[in-house]
N, C-alpha and C positions, 0 to 999 in steps of 0.2 A: 458378076456385075449385079448391082442392086439398084432398083429404080423406085422412086416415090411416085405413086399413082393418085395421090389425093387423100381425102379423109371423109369420114362419115360422122355425123352426130347422132348418138343414140342414147337410150335410157341406160342408167347404171346397171339395171337388173339384167340386161341382155348378155347372154353368154356367147361363146364363139360361133355356135351354129346360127343363131339369130343375126349376129353381126355379118356373117357370110351372106345371108339373104340380102341384107342392105347393101353390101359391097357389090353383089351381082346386079342389083337394081341400078346402082350408080355407074358401074363400068359397062354394063350391057352384057348380053349372053355370049357374044362372040369372044370378047376379050376375057371374060370370066372363064370360059371353057379353055381358052389358050393358056392361061396362067395356072390351070389345074392339070397340066401335063407333067410327065416325069422330070423334065428339065427345068421346071419352075417350082418355087416354093413361096407361098403367100405368107407374109409376116404382118400381123396386126398389132400395132403398138398403141396401147391405151394411155391417155393422159387426161388431166383435169380439163374441163371445158373452160375456155377463156372468158366467155360472156354469159353463159347460162348457169343456173345454180348447180354447184358441184355434187350436191346430194341427190340430184335427179338425172343429170345428163353427164355424158363423157364424150370426148373426142377420140376417135379411133383412126390413126394414120395407117394408110394402106401402102405396104412395100411389097415388092416381088424380087426374090433372088433368082437370077438366071444363071444356069450352068453353061458357060461359054463353049463347052466342048461339043455341043449339039448345033447342027446347021440352023435349026429354027431359032435358036437363041441369037444368032448373028443378025437375023432379019427382024427380030422383035422390035428394036427401036425404030426401024424404018417403017414397019407396018403399023405400029401403035404409037408413033411419036407424039401425036396430039394429046394422048393421055398421060404422058410422062412429064411430071412437074420438075423433077431434077434427078440427076444420076449420082449415085454414091458408089465409089470404087471399093 
């Protein structure tokens, strides 16, 4: 199962390590630690920013792929439902 957890706006020059710092700030420590487990995979999808200048800023969508064979994965949408914007099968 794949869940959309929101987005961050950041500078074009930010690489994945810096993006993850902003993701952690947006989602909070508890959820960030949870999605860094073996049964989760963070997927950051970059796109052009819709309102800010494209040469300076980008939008990074935050997705998490969850392996449904783990017990924790079944409880993920219940425990963190307020962070899930949409579910992608």
